[in-house]
N, C-alpha and C positions, 0 to 999 in steps of 0.2 A: 412168448414167441412162436412156439410150435403150435400152440391153440390157433394162433392167428393164421398161420399157414394152412393148418388143417381146414380152418373155416373157410378160407379162400378156394381151396380145393373142392370142398363140398359145395360151395356156391358156384363155382365153374361147372361142376358136375350137374348142378340142378338146372342152371341155364341151358347147357347142352342138351339135357333130357328133355326140357321144356319145348325148345325149339324142335327137337326131334318127334315129340308127341304131336305138335302143330302140323309138322310134315307128314307124319303118319296119317293123320286125319285127312288131310288133303290128297295124299296119294292113294288111300284105301277108298275114298269116296269117289274119286274120278281120275286121278292122275296116273293110275296103273295103266290106262289105255294108251298113254305115249310110250311107255316102256315095253310093255308085253300085253298084246291083245288078248291072250288066252288067260293071263292072270286077272284081267279086268272082268271077265266074265265067270270067275270062280266064286263058289259059294262063300257066304260071310265066314263061316268056319275056317276056310283056308286063309281068308283075308285077316282074321284074328290072329292066326299062327304066325304070319309073316310080319305083324306088326312090330314086334320087339327087334326084328332085324332092321325094319325100316327106322325105328327110333335110333338105333346104334348106328346106322350107315347113312343117315340122312344127307350128309354133305356130297357122298357118292352119287345118290340118286337124284339129288338136285342138279348137279353137273351133266348127268346122263340125260336128264329130262330136257335140258336146254341144247342137247346136241353136242356137248363137249366130251370128247372121249380121250383116253390116253393113247399115246402113238401106237401101242401094240395092237389096239382095237380098231385102228383106221384102215383096215384092208378092204 
């Protein structure tokens, strides 16, 4: 039973990371212009450095790219 739970946790993490990797490719290749114009003109070294953060925080970046912001940011 614990092996089955561990397998499901690993599978969920792999799916989350896979979606995050796809989102990172989209954001790094052109989607950064929507969120931050200065980051869009950054060199590839910088984009490579922010890629792990994009993979980890892809839901937040996805919401922000569509204009959805938390209430504290709507000023």
